[in-house]
RODO-2510 file (C-alpha; in nm, 4 decimals, decimal comma):
residues 532
     n   res          X          Y          Z
     1     x    23,0989    -4,5229   -11,6462
     2     x    23,2571    -4,4471   -11,9828
     3     x    23,6096    -4,3006   -11,9479
     4     x    23,6077    -4,1547   -12,2993
     5     x    23,3326    -3,9063   -12,2261
     6     x    23,4531    -3,7855   -11,8859
     7     x    23,6861    -3,4808   -11,8746
     8     x    23,9849    -3,5077   -11,6492
     9     x    23,8916    -3,2099   -11,4318
    10     x    23,5167    -3,2610   -11,3590
    11     x    23,2303    -3,5094   -11,3709
    12     x    22,9978    -3,4800   -11,6694
    13     x    22,6377    -3,3832   -11,6219
    14     x    22,4286    -3,4986   -11,4422
    15     x    22,6929    -3,6734   -11,2249
    16     x    22,8465    -3,5025   -10,9210
    17     x    23,1894    -3,5265   -10,7646
    18     x    23,1889    -3,7021   -10,4269
    19     x    23,4664    -3,4754   -10,2944
    20     x    23,2237    -3,2020   -10,2015
    21     x    23,0047    -3,4176    -9,9730
    22     x    23,0343    -3,5578    -9,6234
    23     x    22,9816    -3,9136    -9,5108
    24     x    22,6366    -3,8504    -9,3621
    25     x    22,3258    -4,0448    -9,4576
    26     x    22,3178    -4,3906    -9,6087
    27     x    22,6532    -4,3842    -9,7846
    28     x    22,6167    -4,7370    -9,9183
    29     x    22,3137    -4,6199   -10,1150
    30     x    22,5209    -4,3969   -10,3404
    31     x    22,5730    -4,4944   -10,7044
    32     x    22,9306    -4,3847   -10,7760
    33     x    23,2127    -4,4791   -11,0087
    34     x    23,5799    -4,3867   -11,0000
    35     x    23,6863    -4,2006   -11,3126
    36     x    24,0543    -4,1247   -11,3012
    37     x    24,1168    -3,9126   -10,9940
    38     x    23,7487    -3,8346   -10,9554
    39     x    23,4586    -4,0279   -10,8106
    40     x    23,1415    -3,9369   -10,9962
    41     x    22,8050    -4,0173   -10,8400
    42     x    22,4487    -4,0230   -10,9713
    43     x    22,2304    -3,7553   -10,8100
    44     x    21,9801    -3,8727   -10,5466
    45     x    21,7216    -4,0207   -10,5738
    46     x    21,7948    -4,2789   -10,8392
    47     x    21,4259    -4,3207   -10,9338
    48     x    21,4187    -3,9629   -11,0662
    49     x    21,6695    -4,0654   -11,3361
    50     x    21,5673    -4,4233   -11,4096
    51     x    21,1898    -4,3673   -11,4338
    52     x    20,9703    -4,1073   -11,6071
    53     x    20,8151    -3,8203   -11,4143
    54     x    20,4889    -4,0119   -11,3906
    55     x    20,6555    -4,2474   -11,1418
    56     x    20,6009    -4,0020   -10,8568
    57     x    20,2369    -3,9592   -10,9555
    58     x    20,1878    -4,3348   -10,9625
    59     x    20,3532    -4,3722   -10,6233
    60     x    20,1299    -4,1040   -10,4724
    61     x    19,8152    -4,2625   -10,6156
    62     x    19,9185    -4,5953   -10,4642
    63     x    19,9680    -4,4239   -10,1275
    64     x    19,6189    -4,2738   -10,1459
    65     x    19,4843    -4,6185   -10,2288
    66     x    19,6506    -4,7319    -9,9072
    67     x    19,4586    -4,4598    -9,7235
    68     x    19,1276    -4,5901    -9,8587
    69     x    19,2357    -4,9429    -9,7700
    70     x    19,3142    -4,8357    -9,4142
    71     x    18,9721    -4,6735    -9,3774
    72     x    18,8133    -5,0029    -9,4842
    73     x    19,0209    -5,1926    -9,2278
    74     x    18,9329    -4,9472    -8,9513
    75     x    18,5649    -4,9888    -9,0348
    76     x    18,6015    -5,3632    -8,9906
    77     x    18,7941    -5,3311    -8,6649
    78     x    18,5529    -5,0805    -8,5107
    79     x    18,2542    -5,2880    -8,6223
    80     x    18,4022    -5,5997    -8,4642
    81     x    18,4662    -5,4079    -8,1425
    82     x    18,1308    -5,2287    -8,1114
    83     x    17,8637    -5,4345    -8,2868
    84     x    17,7327    -5,7649    -8,1491
    85     x    17,8820    -6,0841    -8,2801
    86     x    17,5617    -6,1881    -8,4593
    87     x    17,6068    -5,8831    -8,6832
    88     x    17,9787    -5,9181    -8,7559
    89     x    18,0760    -6,2860    -8,7072
    90     x    18,4110    -6,1683    -8,5772
    91     x    18,7013    -6,4061    -8,5226
    92     x    19,0492    -6,3531    -8,3831
    93     x    19,2085    -6,4738    -8,7083
    94     x    19,0237    -6,2059    -8,9036
    95     x    19,0905    -5,9331    -8,6472
    96     x    19,4637    -6,0050    -8,6332
    97     x    19,5018    -6,0249    -9,0111
    98     x    19,3198    -5,6934    -9,0545
    99     x    19,5481    -5,5326    -8,7952
   100     x    19,8511    -5,6617    -8,9853
   101     x    19,7225    -5,5057    -9,3075
   102     x    19,6747    -5,1740    -9,1261
   103     x    20,0411    -5,1842    -9,0184
   104     x    20,1482    -5,2544    -9,3744
   105     x    19,9413    -4,9643    -9,5058
   106     x    20,0940    -4,7288    -9,2511
   107     x    20,4255    -4,7839    -9,4261
   108     x    20,2747    -4,5991    -9,7246
   109     x    20,0546    -4,3506    -9,5388
   110     x    20,3250    -4,2037    -9,3150
   111     x    20,5406    -4,0821    -9,6089
   112     x    20,2284    -3,9471    -9,7788
   113     x    20,1420    -3,7382    -9,4731
   114     x    20,4954    -3,6297    -9,3770
   115     x    20,6364    -3,5725    -9,7283
   116     x    20,9915    -3,6574    -9,6130
   117     x    21,3116    -3,5600    -9,7840
   118     x    21,4468    -3,8729    -9,9458
   119     x    21,8046    -3,7507    -9,9712
   120     x    22,0487    -3,6520    -9,7006
   121     x    22,2450    -3,4546    -9,9584
   122     x    22,2612    -3,4376   -10,3364
   123     x    22,4073    -3,7877   -10,3774
   124     x    22,3181    -3,9673   -10,0510
   125     x    21,9771    -4,1089    -9,9516
   126     x    21,8460    -4,0795    -9,5971
   127     x    21,8432    -4,3777    -9,3648
   128     x    21,6538    -4,4675    -9,0477
   129     x    21,9304    -4,2986    -8,8475
   130     x    21,8908    -3,9651    -9,0239
   131     x    21,5138    -3,9604    -9,0837
   132     x    21,2460    -4,0520    -8,8319
   133     x    20,9882    -4,0857    -9,1101
   134     x    21,2133    -4,3388    -9,2810
   135     x    21,2435    -4,5415    -8,9616
   136     x    20,8676    -4,5382    -8,8946
   137     x    20,7622    -4,6258    -9,2486
   138     x    21,0193    -4,9037    -9,2765
   139     x    20,9232    -5,0589    -8,9424
   140     x    20,5505    -5,0571    -9,0175
   141     x    20,6025    -5,1986    -9,3661
   142     x    20,8212    -5,4869    -9,2474
   143     x    20,6116    -5,5671    -8,9394
   144     x    20,2933    -5,5555    -9,1473
   145     x    20,4418    -5,7843    -9,4111
   146     x    20,5674    -6,0310    -9,1510
   147     x    20,2392    -6,0312    -8,9592
   148     x    20,0355    -6,0674    -9,2774
   149     x    20,2317    -6,3748    -9,3805
   150     x    20,2093    -6,5292    -9,0319
   151     x    19,8345    -6,4800    -8,9936
   152     x    19,7500    -6,6189    -9,3366
   153     x    19,9766    -6,9118    -9,2497
   154     x    19,7815    -6,9675    -8,9262
   155     x    19,4490    -6,9354    -9,1080
   156     x    19,5573    -7,1912    -9,3683
   157     x    19,6812    -7,4226    -9,0914
   158     x    19,3528    -7,3914    -8,9028
   159     x    19,1518    -7,4763    -9,2136
   160     x    19,3799    -7,7698    -9,2934
   161     x    19,3417    -7,9159    -8,9443
   162     x    18,9634    -7,8865    -8,9596
   163     x    18,9170    -8,0349    -9,3070
   164     x    19,1924    -8,2943    -9,3375
   165     x    19,2447    -8,4060    -8,9774
   166     x    18,9034    -8,3358    -8,8207
   167     x    19,0713    -8,1374    -8,5419
   168     x    18,8536    -7,8846    -8,3634
   169     x    19,0787    -7,5835    -8,3075
   170     x    19,0084    -7,4281    -7,9707
   171     x    19,1589    -7,2069    -7,7052
   172     x    19,5025    -7,3676    -7,7183
   173     x    19,5320    -7,2965    -8,0895
   174     x    19,4172    -6,9397    -8,0266
   175     x    19,6970    -6,8752    -7,7752
   176     x    19,9477    -7,0475    -8,0021
   177     x    19,8328    -6,8222    -8,2867
   178     x    19,8673    -6,5049    -8,0812
   179     x    20,2192    -6,5930    -7,9689
   180     x    20,3303    -6,7025    -8,3149
   181     x    20,1434    -6,4423    -8,5200
   182     x    20,2889    -6,1461    -8,3307
   183     x    20,6035    -6,2923    -8,1759
   184     x    20,7782    -6,3867    -8,4995
   185     x    20,7172    -6,0431    -8,6638
   186     x    20,8625    -5,8724    -8,3556
   187     x    21,1698    -6,0946    -8,3696
   188     x    21,1956    -6,0331    -8,7428
   189     x    21,1904    -5,6532    -8,7186
   190     x    21,4499    -5,6596    -8,4402
   191     x    21,6833    -5,8632    -8,6598
   192     x    21,6259    -5,6278    -8,9535
   193     x    21,7006    -5,3144    -8,7524
   194     x    22,0141    -5,4644    -8,6000
   195     x    22,1744    -5,6351    -8,8996
   196     x    22,0369    -5,4466    -9,2031
   197     x    21,8497    -5,1222    -9,1384
   198     x    21,6230    -4,9286    -9,3723
   199     x    21,6683    -4,6387    -9,6134
   200     x    21,5013    -4,4569    -9,9036
   201     x    21,5882    -4,6856   -10,1887
   202     x    21,2681    -4,7219   -10,3863
   203     x    21,0338    -4,4241   -10,3758
   204     x    20,9116    -4,2333   -10,0694
   205     x    20,8798    -4,5495    -9,8530
   206     x    21,1850    -4,6851    -9,6755
   207     x    21,2865    -5,0431    -9,7493
   208     x    21,5370    -5,2828    -9,6016
   209     x    21,8993    -5,2356    -9,7031
   210     x    22,0824    -5,4942    -9,9041
   211     x    22,3241    -5,6008    -9,6300
   212     x    22,2086    -5,9290    -9,4686
   213     x    21,8590    -5,8753    -9,6084
   214     x    21,8284    -6,2256    -9,7499
   215     x    21,9131    -6,3903    -9,4193
   216     x    21,7094    -6,1770    -9,1798
   217     x    21,3993    -6,1025    -9,3913
   218     x    21,3486    -6,2361    -9,7397
   219     x    21,4392    -6,6033    -9,6957
   220     x    21,2402    -6,6546    -9,3688
   221     x    20,9474    -6,4630    -9,5140
   222     x    20,9429    -6,6703    -9,8307
   223     x    20,9828    -6,9928    -9,6299
   224     x    20,6622    -6,9242    -9,4344
   225     x    20,4886    -6,8148    -9,7532
   226     x    20,5946    -7,1385    -9,9214
   227     x    20,4718    -7,3490    -9,6287
   228     x    20,1390    -7,1667    -9,6454
   229     x    20,1066    -7,2427   -10,0155
   230     x    20,1902    -7,6100    -9,9580
   231     x    19,9318    -7,6399    -9,6783
   232     x    19,6679    -7,4670    -9,8860
   233     x    19,7216    -7,6887   -10,1901
   234     x    19,7304    -7,9960    -9,9683
   235     x    19,3888    -7,8957    -9,8386
   236     x    19,2640    -7,8485   -10,1949
   237     x    19,4037    -8,1876   -10,2909
   238     x    19,2214    -8,3546   -10,0043
   239     x    18,8965    -8,1852   -10,1042
   240     x    18,9357    -8,3040   -10,4622
   241     x    19,0074    -8,6571   -10,3403
   242     x    18,6963    -8,6570   -10,1215
   243     x    18,4870    -8,5255   -10,4090
   244     x    18,6087    -8,7904   -10,6503
   245     x    18,5478    -9,0613   -10,3914
   246     x    18,1933    -8,9371   -10,3401
   247     x    18,1201    -8,9770   -10,7114
   248     x    18,1893    -9,3498   -10,6927
   249     x    17,9924    -9,4033   -10,3708
   250     x    17,6693    -9,5828   -10,4619
   251     x    17,5755    -9,6875   -10,1097
   252     x    17,2015    -9,6299   -10,0807
   253     x    17,2199    -9,5967    -9,7036
   254     x    17,4108    -9,2701    -9,7315
   255     x    17,1903    -9,1002    -9,9865
   256     x    16,9847    -8,9154    -9,7271
   257     x    17,2367    -8,9114    -9,4449
   258     x    17,4618    -8,6209    -9,3711
   259     x    17,6226    -8,7663    -9,0601
   260     x    17,8246    -9,0790    -8,9790
   261     x    17,6639    -9,3820    -8,8218
   262     x    17,7498    -9,2503    -8,4761
   263     x    17,8714    -8,9054    -8,3906
   264     x    18,1969    -8,9986    -8,2182
   265     x    18,3481    -9,1849    -8,5142
   266     x    18,4696    -8,9991    -8,8210
   267     x    18,6362    -9,3057    -8,9648
   268     x    18,2992    -9,4694    -9,0254
   269     x    18,1922    -9,1889    -9,2597
   270     x    18,1171    -9,2931    -9,6126
   271     x    18,2699    -9,0949    -9,9013
   272     x    17,9493    -8,9029    -9,9595
   273     x    17,9183    -8,8144    -9,5943
   274     x    18,2798    -8,6960    -9,5911
   275     x    18,2157    -8,4905    -9,9037
   276     x    17,9129    -8,3245    -9,7448
   277     x    18,1146    -8,2381    -9,4363
   278     x    18,4021    -8,0923    -9,6413
   279     x    18,1583    -7,8986    -9,8567
   280     x    17,9977    -7,7419    -9,5512
   281     x    18,3355    -7,6356    -9,4153
   282     x    18,4370    -7,4819    -9,7478
   283     x    18,1067    -7,2987    -9,7742
   284     x    18,1794    -7,1410    -9,4357
   285     x    18,5508    -7,0766    -9,4965
   286     x    18,5713    -6,9774    -9,8626
   287     x    18,6324    -6,6147    -9,7672
   288     x    18,9312    -6,7146    -9,5579
   289     x    19,0651    -6,9287    -9,8407
   290     x    19,0485    -6,6366   -10,0833
   291     x    19,2188    -6,4043    -9,8343
   292     x    19,5049    -6,6508    -9,7877
   293     x    19,5611    -6,6732   -10,1617
   294     x    19,5470    -6,2955   -10,2151
   295     x    19,7801    -6,1979    -9,9291
   296     x    20,0326    -6,4698   -10,0098
   297     x    20,0327    -6,3695   -10,3771
   298     x    20,0944    -6,0043   -10,2892
   299     x    20,3747    -6,0776   -10,0438
   300     x    20,5519    -6,3240   -10,2724
   301     x    20,5174    -6,0885   -10,5690
   302     x    20,6552    -5,7945   -10,3712
   303     x    20,9418    -6,0020   -10,2291
   304     x    21,0517    -6,1341   -10,5672
   305     x    21,0333    -5,7942   -10,7361
   306     x    21,2184    -5,6095   -10,4625
   307     x    21,4871    -5,8771   -10,4273
   308     x    21,5410    -5,8610   -10,8040
   309     x    21,5630    -5,4809   -10,7956
   310     x    21,7988    -5,4835   -10,4978
   311     x    22,0228    -5,7452   -10,6544
   312     x    22,0383    -5,5555   -10,9836
   313     x    22,1451    -5,2306   -10,8166
   314     x    22,4148    -5,4105   -10,6196
   315     x    22,5416    -5,5737   -10,9383
   316     x    22,5704    -5,2306   -11,1021
   317     x    22,7998    -5,1173   -10,8197
   318     x    23,0342    -5,4105   -10,8738
   319     x    23,0018    -5,4341   -11,2510
   320     x    22,9607    -5,0889   -11,4094
   321     x    22,9407    -5,2360   -11,7587
   322     x    22,5789    -5,3322   -11,6907
   323     x    22,4792    -4,9622   -11,6887
   324     x    22,7368    -4,8345   -11,9391
   325     x    22,4844    -4,7734   -12,2186
   326     x    22,2530    -4,5797   -11,9904
   327     x    22,5379    -4,3702   -11,8421
   328     x    22,6741    -4,2902   -12,1860
   329     x    22,3294    -4,1785   -12,3018
   330     x    22,2934    -3,9443   -12,0037
   331     x    22,6351    -3,7901   -12,0678
   332     x    22,5732    -3,7447   -12,4382
   333     x    22,2337    -3,5801   -12,3790
   334     x    22,3696    -3,3492   -12,1109
   335     x    22,1676    -3,4984   -11,8267
   336     x    21,8372    -3,5282   -12,0148
   337     x    21,6855    -3,8564   -11,8906
   338     x    21,3931    -3,8804   -12,1365
   339     x    21,5925    -4,0168   -12,4350
   340     x    21,7693    -4,2636   -12,2024
   341     x    21,4717    -4,4262   -12,0274
   342     x    21,4834    -4,7278   -12,2581
   343     x    21,8491    -4,7789   -12,1742
   344     x    21,7697    -4,7918   -11,8010
   345     x    21,5821    -5,1196   -11,8382
   346     x    21,8730    -5,3478   -11,7334
   347     x    21,9200    -5,1745   -11,3968
   348     x    21,5599    -5,1243   -11,2764
   349     x    21,2290    -5,3083   -11,2747
   350     x    20,9932    -5,1755   -11,5395
   351     x    20,7346    -4,9248   -11,4257
   352     x    20,4177    -5,1353   -11,4891
   353     x    20,5545    -5,4090   -11,2633
   354     x    20,6381    -5,1580   -10,9911
   355     x    20,2919    -5,0058   -11,0155
   356     x    20,1290    -5,3491   -10,9917
   357     x    20,3266    -5,4312   -10,6760
   358     x    20,2418    -5,1018   -10,5061
   359     x    19,8702    -5,1226   -10,5877
   360     x    19,8396    -5,4852   -10,4840
   361     x    19,9926    -5,4048   -10,1466
   362     x    19,7796    -5,0929   -10,1087
   363     x    19,4378    -5,2490   -10,1746
   364     x    19,4617    -5,5455    -9,9391
   365     x    19,2270    -5,3685    -9,6999
   366     x    18,9637    -5,3417    -9,9704
   367     x    18,9856    -5,7171   -10,0259
   368     x    18,9380    -5,7707    -9,6546
   369     x    18,6322    -5,5460    -9,6525
   370     x    18,4848    -5,7271    -9,9511
   371     x    18,5476    -6,0768    -9,8136
   372     x    18,5133    -6,0288    -9,4374
   373     x    18,2577    -5,7504    -9,4346
   374     x    17,8878    -5,8289    -9,4228
   375     x    17,5798    -5,6268    -9,4998
   376     x    17,4608    -5,6957    -9,1459
   377     x    17,7398    -5,4633    -9,0281
   378     x    17,5740    -5,1745    -9,2094
   379     x    17,2333    -5,2566    -9,0668
   380     x    17,3932    -5,2979    -8,7252
   381     x    17,5399    -4,9477    -8,7409
   382     x    17,2061    -4,8116    -8,8567
   383     x    17,0327    -4,9727    -8,5603
   384     x    17,3032    -4,8454    -8,3256
   385     x    17,3186    -4,4857    -8,4467
   386     x    16,9510    -4,4392    -8,5358
   387     x    16,7511    -4,6721    -8,3088
   388     x    16,3847    -4,7129    -8,3872
   389     x    16,1358    -4,5743    -8,1340
   390     x    15,9543    -4,8832    -8,0140
   391     x    15,6005    -4,8667    -7,8875
   392     x    15,5630    -4,8705    -7,5103
   393     x    15,2893    -5,1317    -7,5396
   394     x    15,5013    -5,3657    -7,7469
   395     x    15,6063    -5,5624    -7,4370
   396     x    15,5133    -5,5212    -7,0721
   397     x    15,7642    -5,6680    -6,8304
   398     x    15,7406    -5,7264    -6,4592
   399     x    15,9240    -5,4059    -6,3773
   400     x    15,7323    -5,1895    -6,6255
   401     x    15,6201    -4,8502    -6,5079
   402     x    15,2864    -4,8235    -6,3297
   403     x    15,1724    -4,5418    -6,5536
   404     x    15,2051    -4,7625    -6,8595
   405     x    15,0076    -5,0391    -6,6907
   406     x    14,7285    -4,8049    -6,5877
   407     x    14,6858    -4,6964    -6,9479
   408     x    14,6538    -5,0580    -7,0622
   409     x    14,2843    -5,1448    -7,0219
   410     x    14,3495    -5,5084    -7,1062
   411     x    14,5311    -5,5842    -6,7795
   412     x    14,3527    -5,7328    -6,4801
   413     x    14,4940    -5,4802    -6,2362
   414     x    14,2654    -5,4109    -5,9388
   415     x    14,2837    -5,0360    -5,8967
   416     x    14,0613    -4,9859    -5,5931
   417     x    13,7726    -5,1272    -5,3953
   418     x    13,5306    -4,9285    -5,6060
   419     x    13,5392    -4,9968    -5,9746
   420     x    13,6492    -4,6980    -6,1812
   421     x    13,8324    -4,5198    -5,8965
   422     x    14,2094    -4,4998    -5,8839
   423     x    14,3986    -4,6361    -5,5859
   424     x    14,5520    -4,3989    -5,3385
   425     x    14,9175    -4,3174    -5,4162
   426     x    15,0305    -4,4298    -5,0705
   427     x    14,9066    -4,7843    -5,1303
   428     x    15,1324    -5,0092    -5,3330
   429     x    14,9309    -5,1622    -5,6162
   430     x    14,9716    -5,5212    -5,7138
   431     x    14,8777    -5,7119    -6,0248
   432     x    14,6324    -5,9877    -5,9312
   433     x    14,4706    -6,2043    -6,1947
   434     x    14,2212    -6,4904    -6,1577
   435     x    14,4913    -6,7458    -6,2452
   436     x    14,7630    -6,6006    -6,0230
   437     x    14,9056    -6,8398    -5,7580
   438     x    14,8542    -6,5704    -5,4931
   439     x    14,4905    -6,5178    -5,5836
   440     x    14,2423    -6,6347    -5,3187
   441     x    13,8739    -6,6885    -5,3893
   442     x    13,6624    -6,8183    -5,1012
   443     x    13,4424    -6,9984    -5,3524
   444     x    13,7400    -7,2081    -5,4650
   445     x    13,8909    -7,3199    -5,1359
   446     x    14,0864    -7,6396    -5,1280
   447     x    13,8962    -7,9370    -4,9830
   448     x    14,1837    -7,9900    -4,7410
   449     x    14,1880    -7,6359    -4,6039
   450     x    13,8384    -7,5250    -4,5025
   451     x    13,8445    -7,1696    -4,3832
   452     x    13,5832    -6,9251    -4,2861
   453     x    13,5467    -6,6277    -4,5164
   454     x    13,7660    -6,3393    -4,4129
   455     x    14,0340    -6,5444    -4,2346
   456     x    14,3955    -6,5686    -4,3522
   457     x    14,5739    -6,8987    -4,3946
   458     x    14,9144    -6,7254    -4,4066
   459     x    15,0646    -6,3989    -4,5256
   460     x    15,0982    -6,5163    -4,8839
   461     x    14,7245    -6,5768    -4,9292
   462     x    14,5378    -6,2585    -4,8286
   463     x    14,1740    -6,2772    -4,7333
   464     x    13,8979    -6,1439    -4,9511
   465     x    13,8773    -5,7775    -4,8570
   466     x    13,5697    -5,6914    -5,0593
   467     x    13,7287    -5,6509    -5,3999
   468     x    13,4973    -5,7807    -5,6639
   469     x    13,6277    -6,0125    -5,9291
   470     x    13,4286    -6,1924    -6,1976
   471     x    13,3626    -6,5559    -6,1150
   472     x    13,5443    -6,7328    -6,3968
   473     x    13,4811    -7,0759    -6,2479
   474     x    13,1193    -7,0475    -6,1347
   475     x    12,9832    -7,3193    -6,3631
   476     x    13,0652    -7,6810    -6,2900
   477     x    13,0664    -7,9712    -6,5307
   478     x    13,0017    -8,3369    -6,4777
   479     x    13,3138    -8,5301    -6,3883
   480     x    13,3822    -8,8479    -6,5859
   481     x    13,6439    -9,0631    -6,4226
   482     x    13,8964    -9,2153    -6,6638
   483     x    13,8947    -9,5908    -6,7114
   484     x    14,2209    -9,6437    -6,5200
   485     x    14,1839    -9,3652    -6,2673
   486     x    14,2575    -9,4436    -5,9034
   487     x    14,1098    -9,1241    -5,7637
   488     x    13,7668    -8,9659    -5,7512
   489     x    13,6474    -8,6134    -5,6796
   490     x    13,5436    -8,5336    -5,3275
   491     x    13,2668    -8,2838    -5,2455
   492     x    13,3659    -7,9787    -5,0413
   493     x    13,3663    -8,0501    -4,6707
   494     x    13,2118    -7,8117    -4,4230
   495     x    13,3866    -7,7043    -4,1048
   496     x    13,1594    -7,9264    -3,8869
   497     x    13,1911    -8,2448    -4,0927
   498     x    13,4635    -8,4942    -3,9969
   499     x    13,7881    -8,4650    -4,1916
   500     x    13,9146    -8,7641    -4,3889
   501     x    14,2499    -8,9000    -4,2835
   502     x    14,5452    -8,7453    -4,4684
   503     x    14,6709    -8,9369    -4,7676
   504     x    15,0370    -9,0267    -4,7513
   505     x    15,2493    -9,1494    -5,0367
   506     x    15,6121    -9,2175    -5,1140
   507     x    15,7542    -8,9925    -5,3848
   508     x    16,0204    -9,2466    -5,4783
   509     x    15,7575    -9,5062    -5,5722
   510     x    15,6003    -9,2707    -5,8268
   511     x    15,9316    -9,1319    -5,9566
   512     x    15,8223    -8,7865    -5,8494
   513     x    16,0679    -8,5194    -5,7462
   514     x    16,1406    -8,5624    -5,3773
   515     x    16,0461    -8,2514    -5,1850
   516     x    15,8030    -8,1246    -5,4439
   517     x    15,5120    -8,1663    -5,2029
   518     x    15,6844    -8,2075    -4,8681
   519     x    15,3936    -8,0761    -4,6648
   520     x    15,0566    -8,2263    -4,7577
   521     x    14,8780    -7,9560    -4,5635
   522     x    15,0209    -7,6735    -4,7799
   523     x    14,7864    -7,5078    -5,0177
   524     x    14,8291    -7,6254    -5,3772
   525     x    14,6859    -7,4165    -5,6546
   526     x    14,5444    -7,6570    -5,9144
   527     x    14,6119    -7,4059    -6,1906
   528     x    14,9687    -7,3378    -6,0785
   529     x    15,0950    -7,6950    -6,0487
   530     x    15,2350    -7,6947    -6,4000
   531     x    15,4066    -7,3579    -6,3712
   532     x    15,7807    -7,3706    -6,4282
***
């Protein structure tokens, strides 16, 4: 600060003397400068002096955008959990990434709901040790950022393996993704809480402190983000290579072929076949590709901006000359910040950049809803919450109610011995049709099983008890034997006529299923032989 404008007995406005305050809160977050025998500090929070009053309004609007984004994410998560998969096309990569975005949004929603006090006292900001809201918002923001980077990295890796290396990702990759996608963020937040901590340093949301922040958060986060970008551009490069190769492929044999010469060899694919395969994968995965690019852009943008802001503030503490023009302006104007906002440029990130960072982080859920959501989810919820009343006669199953069957005049149900009269309630009705395997008509007895009318062959073929059924097979037609037929029809045999010897045959010689007709004396329904 400027020594010429500071009286020897007190700090000029708006600065406050540190002598009247304790060492509570995040002491390292104070902006102070020794002036003679005094130590003058900038009032807390710093953003109230370095930014216009509209900064708080912009921050609150961004937090409300995070609320809308969270609602969109919750809609996706509930839809994936409740609706069938043919309506949602859910996948564990999408579910985990959406959960990570919800965690990130909670870092903005919790301060919006709790309205915490950013300052421990007039010159000291609160930390995670003095404010539970600060601890919660900081943890959710860091875990969400870590998890978002890890799951877009895994999605990019999965796409790269499928397109470039023809690897079918399966259950092993899923378990690897779950361990990596959630394990590394947990390790990361533990390191942050132990070696750095969080405090109110940039608005109402707590951020990581400067101490050890590069080693335990920013560098590892940017390393994974950089690997993701490299993998994604490598995949794009391979796609471009395949496309260019397909343009020079004039092989006529591949013009109408979408598959390689045999399914187990990818190396035999021609350039055009490879291009078709890559194009199909991209058509199915373009949403995932866009999500990877958007999330990585947001995280990298936020990391660079916050690291720049954090580094600038730390440089002001060690080199007060950087902020000398701004401090002098505040002292001359008696603590009025409006004329000095232009002078604060060297020590803070400009407000449009800050607003862009906050909004990009807040609307990630809306991007997920736009790219991962499908209209079939809406129709699925409509069908679930307001099901259509289907007609009872739309489909009649085996276990349909008897009352519904009685009302259907098209069925062949035999109600009683006398036509038009209902069966007694104590008798169990049964559906018997002329082509049922259990139907027995004395006029259509098998030539091999002559029986007198009224006698039972076994319990599964009841005798004719007087129920009248139309004779659907009363008329006979002349039989014309095929040219290469080795059988001929036999007339019905009476009970007194001698029986022909039984015909035996070996099922293995005819390639028939062994055991299909184990007993030649069993009744075989000619209309039920082809039933599955």
